[in-house]
C-alpha positions as CSV (number, residue, x, y, z in Angstrom):
1,M,-8.8,-15.7,-59.2
2,P,-10.3,-15.8,-55.7
3,R,-12.2,-12.7,-54.5
4,F,-11.5,-11.1,-51.2
5,S,-14.5,-11.0,-48.9
6,L,-15.0,-10.4,-45.2
7,F,-17.7,-12.9,-45.3
8,T,-16.0,-16.3,-45.6
9,A,-17.7,-19.6,-45.5
10,D,-16.4,-20.4,-42.0
11,G,-17.0,-16.9,-40.6
12,N,-13.5,-16.7,-39.0
13,T,-12.7,-13.4,-40.8
14,V,-15.9,-11.8,-39.7
15,L,-15.4,-13.0,-36.1
16,F,-11.9,-11.6,-36.1
17,V,-13.0,-8.2,-37.5
18,L,-15.9,-7.9,-35.0
19,L,-13.6,-8.9,-32.1
20,F,-11.0,-6.3,-33.2
21,C,-13.6,-3.6,-33.5
22,C,-15.0,-4.4,-30.0
23,I,-11.5,-4.1,-28.5
24,L,-11.0,-0.8,-30.2
25,A,-14.4,0.5,-29.1
26,A,-14.1,-0.7,-25.5
27,P,-13.6,2.0,-22.9
28,Q,-10.0,2.5,-22.0
29,P,-9.0,2.6,-18.3
30,V,-8.7,6.1,-17.0
31,A,-5.9,7.0,-14.6
32,A,-7.1,7.2,-11.0
33,E,-7.9,10.7,-9.9
34,T,-5.2,12.0,-7.6
35,R,-6.6,12.4,-4.1
36,L,-5.5,15.4,-2.1
37,A,-6.0,15.9,1.6
38,S,-4.3,17.6,4.6
39,G,-5.2,14.8,7.0
40,Q,-7.2,11.6,7.5
41,T,-8.2,8.8,9.8
42,V,-7.7,5.5,8.0
43,Y,-9.1,2.1,9.1
44,V,-6.9,-0.9,8.0
45,P,-8.3,-4.4,8.3
46,V,-5.8,-7.0,9.8
47,Y,-6.2,-10.7,9.2
48,A,-3.7,-12.0,11.7
49,N,-5.3,-15.4,11.3
50,V,-7.5,-17.0,8.7
51,F,-9.3,-20.3,8.9
52,S,-8.7,-23.3,6.7
53,A,-11.5,-25.8,5.9
54,P,-13.0,-28.2,6.7
55,K,-12.2,-27.9,10.5
56,A,-11.8,-24.1,10.7
57,I,-8.2,-24.5,11.9
58,P,-6.5,-21.1,12.4
59,F,-3.6,-20.3,10.0
60,H,-1.6,-17.6,11.8
61,L,-0.1,-14.9,9.6
62,A,2.6,-12.3,10.1
63,T,1.3,-8.7,9.4
64,I,3.1,-5.7,8.1
65,L,1.3,-2.3,8.3
66,S,2.8,-0.2,5.6
67,I,2.4,3.6,5.5
68,R,3.8,5.2,2.3
69,N,4.0,9.0,1.7
70,T,3.1,9.2,-2.0
71,D,3.8,13.0,-2.2
72,M,6.9,13.9,-4.1
73,S,7.5,17.2,-2.4
74,E,5.8,17.4,1.0
75,T,6.3,15.7,4.4
76,I,3.4,14.1,6.2
77,T,3.1,13.5,9.9
78,V,1.7,10.2,11.2
79,T,0.2,11.0,14.6
80,T,-1.2,7.6,15.6
81,A,-1.1,4.0,14.6
82,D,-3.3,2.1,17.1
83,Y,-4.0,-1.6,17.0
84,Y,-7.4,-2.9,18.0
85,D,-8.7,-6.5,18.6
86,T,-11.8,-8.1,17.2
87,K,-14.0,-6.6,20.0
88,G,-12.7,-3.1,19.3
89,K,-10.5,-3.0,22.4
90,L,-7.3,-1.0,22.0
91,L,-4.3,-3.4,22.3
92,R,-1.4,-1.1,21.5
93,S,-0.5,2.4,20.4
94,Y,2.6,2.2,18.3
95,Y,3.7,5.8,18.1
96,K,4.1,7.6,21.4
97,Q,5.3,10.6,19.4
98,A,4.3,11.5,16.0
99,I,6.6,10.5,13.2
100,R,7.4,12.5,10.1
101,L,7.6,10.8,6.7
102,A,9.6,12.8,4.1
103,P,8.5,12.8,0.4
104,L,8.3,9.2,-0.8
105,E,9.4,7.8,2.6
106,S,7.7,4.8,4.1
107,A,7.2,3.4,7.6
108,H,6.1,0.0,8.8
109,I,4.9,-1.9,11.8
110,Y,5.6,-5.7,12.0
111,L,3.4,-8.2,13.9
112,P,4.9,-11.7,14.0
113,E,2.8,-14.8,13.3
114,D,2.6,-15.7,17.0
115,D,0.9,-12.4,17.8
116,T,-2.7,-13.6,17.9
117,A,-4.1,-11.1,20.4
118,G,-6.0,-9.2,17.7
119,G,-8.0,-12.2,16.5
120,F,-9.8,-12.5,13.1
121,G,-11.3,-8.9,13.2
122,A,-8.3,-6.9,14.3
123,N,-7.5,-3.5,12.7
124,F,-5.3,-0.5,12.8
125,I,-6.5,3.1,13.0
126,V,-3.9,5.4,11.5
127,R,-4.1,9.2,11.7
128,W,-1.9,11.5,9.6
129,K,-1.8,15.2,8.8
130,A,0.2,17.6,6.6
131,A,0.7,21.4,6.6
132,R,-1.1,21.7,3.3
133,E,-3.0,19.4,0.9
134,V,-0.8,16.5,-0.3
135,N,-1.2,13.3,-2.3
136,T,-2.9,10.9,0.2
137,P,-0.6,8.2,1.5
138,I,-1.0,4.5,0.7
139,I,-1.8,2.7,4.0
140,E,-2.3,-1.0,3.8
141,C,-1.5,-4.3,5.6
142,V,0.4,-7.2,4.0
143,M,-0.3,-10.6,5.6
144,I,2.0,-13.5,5.0
145,G,2.5,-17.0,6.4
146,A,3.8,-20.4,5.5
147,K,3.3,-23.8,7.1
148,S,4.3,-27.3,5.8
149,G,5.2,-26.0,2.4
150,Q,1.9,-24.1,2.1
151,G,2.1,-20.4,1.8
152,I,-0.5,-17.6,1.8
153,S,-0.1,-13.8,1.3
154,F,-2.5,-11.0,0.6
155,V,-3.0,-7.3,1.1
156,S,-5.8,-5.3,2.7
157,Q,-6.3,-1.7,1.7
158,G,-6.9,1.1,4.3
159,Q,-10.2,2.9,4.1
160,V,-10.6,6.5,4.9
161,I,-13.2,6.8,7.7
162,R,-12.7,10.5,8.5
163,E,-11.3,13.4,6.5
164,G,-9.2,15.8,8.5
165,S,-6.6,15.1,11.2
166,R,-8.6,15.2,14.4
């Protein structure tokens, strides 16, 4: 009668057990810490055009700035959404008046593919505030384009550059 052994001639059982133990011992992902704030200034990169090799031909992309209130009970106020070009020159201010986003509400700004004024280094500066500390909103740009059956899409995350709503 064959004996059971973890150490087989080919080592497969040992390898499997070691791999299984490593998976169990690996650190498990921890849920992201909930960020709270009562206002922020957020920088959002915009890639309205990217370059394809080898001739660095611009590939123009449509852009959607997305602002999502992630708080389930509080309203936030978006005070500005300003669009700057590669040189840092203000091109457009999108909200002449502040807009309020109810809990879980979203707003967006659309820039079509043929809007190339911003250039490769364009960006949005978004400012928001709330009456009390709330879950921070998700502010990001989605870029998408298609040409000759070729498509490209990606997202750039907003980065907080100032806490507070000034």
